[in-house]
C-alpha positions in Angstrom: -17.7 37.6 -21.5 -17.2 33.9 -22.4 -20.3 31.8 -21.9 -20.2 28.8 -19.5 -20.3 25.5 -21.3 -22.9 22.8 -20.8 -22.6 19.3 -22.1 -25.9 17.4 -22.4 -25.6 13.6 -22.7 -28.7 11.9 -24.0 -28.7 8.2 -25.0 -32.6 7.9 -25.0 -32.9 10.4 -27.8 -36.5 9.6 -28.7 -40.1 10.1 -27.5 -40.7 12.5 -24.6 -37.0 12.7 -23.7 -36.2 13.9 -27.2 -38.9 16.6 -26.9 -37.6 17.6 -23.4 -33.9 17.7 -24.2 -34.1 19.4 -27.6 -36.4 22.1 -26.1 -33.9 22.5 -23.2 -30.9 22.8 -25.5 -32.7 25.5 -27.6 -33.8 27.4 -24.5 -30.3 27.5 -23.1 -28.3 28.7 -26.1 -28.7 32.4 -25.4 -27.2 32.0 -22.0 -24.7 29.1 -22.3 -22.5 27.4 -24.9 -24.5 24.1 -25.4 -23.1 20.8 -26.5 -25.4 17.7 -27.1 -23.9 14.2 -27.1 -26.6 11.8 -28.3 -27.3 8.3 -29.6 -29.7 7.6 -32.4 -32.6 5.3 -31.6 -35.4 4.0 -33.8 -37.7 6.5 -32.2 -35.4 9.5 -33.0 -37.1 11.6 -35.7 -35.2 11.3 -39.1 -35.1 15.1 -39.3 -34.0 15.6 -35.7 -31.5 18.4 -36.5 -34.5 20.5 -37.7 -35.7 20.5 -34.1 -32.5 22.0 -32.7 -31.1 25.5 -32.8 -28.1 25.7 -35.1 -26.0 27.0 -32.2 -26.2 23.7 -30.4 -23.0 21.7 -31.0 -23.9 18.1 -31.9 -21.8 15.1 -31.1 -23.2 11.7 -32.2 -22.1 8.9 -29.8 -21.1 5.5 -31.3 -20.8 3.3 -28.2 -23.2 4.8 -25.6 -26.5 2.8 -25.4 -25.5 0.1 -27.9 -26.4 -2.7 -25.5 -27.8 -0.7 -22.6 -26.0 -1.5 -19.4 -25.8 -5.2 -19.9 -22.5 -5.8 -21.7 -19.2 -5.1 -20.0 -17.1 -4.7 -23.2 -19.7 -2.3 -24.6 -19.9 -0.4 -21.3 -16.1 0.1 -21.2 -16.1 1.4 -24.7 -19.0 3.8 -23.8 -17.2 5.1 -20.7 -14.0 5.7 -22.8 -16.0 7.6 -25.4 -17.7 9.7 -22.7 -14.4 10.6 -21.2 -13.0 11.6 -24.6 -16.0 13.9 -25.2 -15.5 15.5 -21.8 -11.8 16.1 -22.7 -12.7 17.6 -26.0 -15.6 19.8 -24.8 -14.2 20.8 -21.3 -17.7 21.6 -20.0 -18.5 23.5 -16.8 -21.6 21.3 -16.3 -22.3 17.8 -17.6 -26.1 17.0 -17.6 -26.9 13.3 -18.0 -30.5 12.5 -19.2 -32.2 9.1 -18.4 -31.1 5.8 -17.0 -28.5 4.5 -19.4 -26.7 7.9 -19.9 -27.1 8.4 -16.1 -25.5 5.1 -15.3 -22.6 5.2 -17.7 -22.1 8.9 -17.2 -21.9 8.7 -13.4 -19.3 5.9 -13.9 -17.3 7.9 -16.4 -17.3 11.4 -14.9 -15.6 12.3 -11.6 -16.7 16.0 -11.5 -13.2 17.2 -10.7 -13.3 20.1 -13.2 -17.1 20.4 -13.5 -20.4 19.5 -11.9 -22.2 16.4 -13.0 -26.1 16.6 -13.0 -28.3 13.6 -13.6 -32.0 13.7 -14.6 -33.7 10.3 -14.6 -36.9 11.4 -16.4 -38.8 8.9 -14.3 -36.9 6.3 -12.2 -36.7 3.1 -14.3 -37.2 0.9 -11.2 -40.6 2.5 -10.6 -41.7 2.8 -14.3 -41.0 -0.9 -15.1 -42.8 -2.3 -12.1 -41.6 -5.2 -9.8 -39.1 -7.7 -11.2 -35.5 -8.7 -11.4 -34.6 -5.9 -13.9 -36.2 -3.3 -11.6 -34.1 -4.5 -8.7 -30.9 -4.1 -10.7 -31.8 -0.6 -11.7 -32.7 0.3 -8.1 -29.4 -1.2 -6.9 -27.5 0.9 -9.5 -29.2 4.1 -8.2 -28.1 3.2 -4.7 -24.5 2.7 -5.8 -24.3 5.7 -8.1 -26.7 8.1 -6.3 -24.1 10.4 -4.7 -21.9 10.6 -7.8 -24.0 13.4 -9.2 -26.4 16.2 -8.3 -29.8 14.7 -9.1 -32.2 17.1 -10.8 -35.8 15.7 -11.2 -38.9 16.9 -12.9 -41.2 17.5 -9.9 -41.4 17.3 -6.1 -42.6 13.7 -5.8 -39.7 12.5 -8.1 -37.4 14.6 -5.9 -38.7 12.7 -2.9 -37.6 9.5 -4.6 -34.2 11.0 -5.5 -33.5 11.8 -1.8 -33.5 8.1 -1.1 -30.3 7.8 -3.2 -28.6 11.2 -3.4 -27.6 13.8 -0.8 -27.8 16.6 -3.4 -31.1 17.0 -5.2 -33.2 19.7 -6.8 -36.2 19.8 -9.2 -37.5 21.9 -12.1 -41.1 21.2 -13.3 -41.5 20.0 -16.8 -43.3 22.3 -19.2 -44.8 22.3 -22.7 -44.2 24.9 -25.4 -47.5 26.8 -25.3 -46.9 28.6 -28.5 -46.3 25.3 -30.4 -49.2 23.6 -28.7 -51.6 26.4 -29.3 -50.6 26.5 -33.0 -51.1 22.7 -33.2 -54.6 23.0 -31.8 -55.7 25.9 -34.0 -58.2 24.9 -36.6 -58.5 21.3 -35.3 -62.1 20.2 -35.2 -62.9 17.9 -32.2 -63.9 14.3 -33.0 -67.2 14.1 -31.0 -68.7 10.9 -29.7 -72.3 10.1 -28.7 -71.1 8.7 -25.3 -69.1 10.2 -22.5 -65.5 9.5 -23.6 -62.5 8.8 -21.5 -59.1 8.4 -23.2 -55.5 7.8 -22.6 -52.4 8.1 -24.9 -49.2 6.1 -24.9 -47.6 2.7 -25.3 -49.6 -0.2 -24.0 -47.0 -1.4 -21.6 -46.4 -2.3 -18.0 -45.8 1.3 -16.9 -49.2 2.5 -18.2 -51.1 -0.3 -16.4 -53.5 -1.4 -19.2 -55.1 -4.0 -16.9 -56.2 -1.2 -14.6 -57.5 0.8 -17.5 -59.5 -2.2 -18.6 -61.0 -2.7 -15.2 -62.1 0.9 -15.0 -63.8 0.5 -18.4 -65.6 -2.7 -17.2 -66.9 -0.7 -14.2 -68.3 2.1 -16.4 -69.9 0.2 -19.4 -72.0 3.2 -20.3 -68.9 5.3 -21.2 -66.6 5.0 -24.3 -62.9 4.3 -23.5 -60.2 5.0 -26.1 -56.5 4.1 -26.0 -54.5 6.1 -28.5 -51.3 4.0 -29.2 -50.4 0.3 -29.2 -48.0 -2.0 -27.5 -47.1 -5.4 -26.2 -49.9 -5.6 -23.7 -52.9 -4.8 -26.0 -54.4 -8.2 -25.3 -55.1 -6.9 -21.8 -57.6 -4.4 -23.2 -60.6 -6.7 -23.6 -63.5 -4.6 -22.3 -66.1 -4.2 -25.1 -66.3 -0.4 -24.6 -62.5 0.1 -25.2 -61.2 1.1 -28.7 -57.5 0.8 -29.3 -56.7 3.1 -32.2 -53.0 2.5 -32.7 -50.6 5.4 -33.1 -52.2 8.4 -34.8 -50.7 11.5 -36.5 -50.5 14.3 -34.0 -53.4 16.3 -35.5 -55.7 13.2 -35.4 -54.7 12.5 -31.8 -55.4 16.1 -30.8 -58.7 16.1 -32.6 -59.7 12.9 -30.6 -58.4 14.6 -27.4 -60.5 17.7 -28.1 -63.6 15.6 -28.5 -63.1 13.5 -25.4 -64.5 14.4 -22.0 -61.8 13.0 -19.6 -58.1 12.0 -19.7 -56.8 9.1 -17.6 -53.2 8.5 -16.7 -53.2 5.4 -14.5 -49.5 4.7 -14.8 -47.1 3.1 -12.2 -45.2 6.4 -12.2 -44.0 9.3 -14.4 -41.5 12.1 -14.3 -44.2 14.5 -15.6 -46.0 13.2 -18.7 -46.2 15.7 -21.6 -49.6 14.1 -22.4 -50.8 15.1 -19.0 -49.9 18.7 -19.3 -51.2 18.9 -22.8 -54.6 17.6 -21.7 -54.7 20.0 -18.8 -54.2 22.8 -21.4 -57.0 21.4 -23.6 -59.2 21.6 -20.5 -60.0 17.9 -20.1 -61.1 16.4 -16.8 -58.0 14.7 -15.5 -57.8 11.4 -13.5 -54.4 10.1 -12.5 -52.8 7.4 -10.3 -51.5 8.3 -6.9 -47.9 7.9 -7.9 -44.6 9.6 -8.5 -45.0 12.5 -11.0 -48.8 12.4 -11.3 -49.5 13.4 -7.6 -47.2 16.4 -7.9 -49.2 17.9 -10.8 -52.8 17.0 -9.9 -54.2 18.2 -6.6 -57.2 15.9 -5.8 -60.5 17.8 -6.1 -58.8 21.0 -7.1 -57.5 20.6 -10.7 -58.4 16.9 -11.3 -58.7 13.6 -9.4 -56.0 11.4 -7.8 -57.2 7.8 -7.6 -56.0 4.7 -5.9 -58.3 2.0 -7.1 -60.3 1.1 -10.3 -63.5 1.6 -8.2 -62.4 5.2 -7.3 -61.7 6.1 -11.0 -65.1 4.6 -11.9 -67.0 6.5 -9.3 -65.4 9.8 -10.3 -66.3 9.2 -13.9 -69.9 8.2 -13.1 -70.4 11.4 -11.0 -68.8 13.5 -13.8 -71.2 12.0 -16.4 -74.2 13.4 -14.3 -72.6 16.7 -13.1 -69.4 17.6 -14.9 -66.9 19.4 -12.5 -66.0 22.2 -15.0 -64.0 24.1 -12.3 -61.4 21.4 -12.2 -60.3 21.5 -15.9 -60.3 25.3 -15.7 -57.9 25.2 -12.7 -55.7 22.7 -14.5 -55.5 25.0 -17.5 -54.5 27.9 -15.3 -51.7 25.7 -13.7 -50.2 25.1 -17.2 -50.2 28.9 -17.9 -48.6 29.6 -14.5 -46.2 26.6 -13.9 -46.0 23.8 -16.5 -44.7 25.7 -19.6 -41.4 26.1 -21.2 -41.2 29.9 -20.5 -41.3 29.2 -16.8 -39.1 26.2 -17.1 -36.5 28.2 -19.1 -36.2 30.8 -16.3 -35.9 28.1 -13.6 -33.2 26.2 -15.6 -31.1 29.3 -16.2 -31.2 30.0 -12.4 -30.4 26.4 -11.6 -27.4 26.1 -13.9 -26.1 29.4 -12.6 -26.5 28.2 -9.0 -24.5 25.0 -10.0 -21.8 27.1 -11.6 -21.7 29.3 -8.4 -21.3 26.1 -6.3 -24.6 26.4 -4.5 -25.0 22.6 -4.6 -21.5 21.6 -3.5 -21.4 18.3 -1.6 
């Protein structure tokens, strides 16, 4: 029997989205005929083809994402290219990944001969914080929301999706446990004399470095580490914060293994891979009460959900005296049961089959 055809469209082919989409493509090739239309970015690994199953049909896009969504001439060229790809591939499902592909794709595709699915990977208007650009992205979601079935990465992101779209669903993000376990094997933890709290990622608006800094100021007796760098490094001024810059994966994992707690105090997430990985490493998790984070962490059960710097600080101070070891253990079990690619694969196969069988018809 001929396999149904899925066209993945991914302009943001770097970072966490690259990991997510390449894993998804690989997981789907046994069940579906998978095509991937992508744009190269500076963050795209040079050997990106090595990460993809040879059965994935690759289509490099020339016009999509050249100037984001800010240039009319460029956008028209991108829409023409997307329509030509649809004509050539003739997919049963078109799955758009992230804001730019989601914006251009929902303008380009009418869904007459297929179903269009859009995954924001964290709504841009939340991740970038208040401002003019944020308002533009939010307006775009309002205009385009019902032009596709919106598939998000967790329940709280689905709640946001329902503000824009009548058709929504979600499949929880997962990490590849075999790969992660293999990466951790033989890595010696980098131990510190003090109780160590760390985070990982770009030092940018989304990750709220000013909040991280305030928490560090409130707990001067602890060591705080930020693995990564970025445009807002100057906001990390507390004397007990070390900004390491980006580290090779093995070094970053060694630092994570040696730390006591992991903080994710972001404005919002889809589901951060770093969050799931540190749940698996059995770190004490503290997160902001925002989209993505609050779906994964159940306050007082598998970690802590915090609203203010004072709340983070209080939780850390208590943990320094009496470490709540049951919470990291529960977080680890949640990764084994929910947030892994084996579970994600089964849910995605069921989702795509439901789409093909018209379960999500408008």
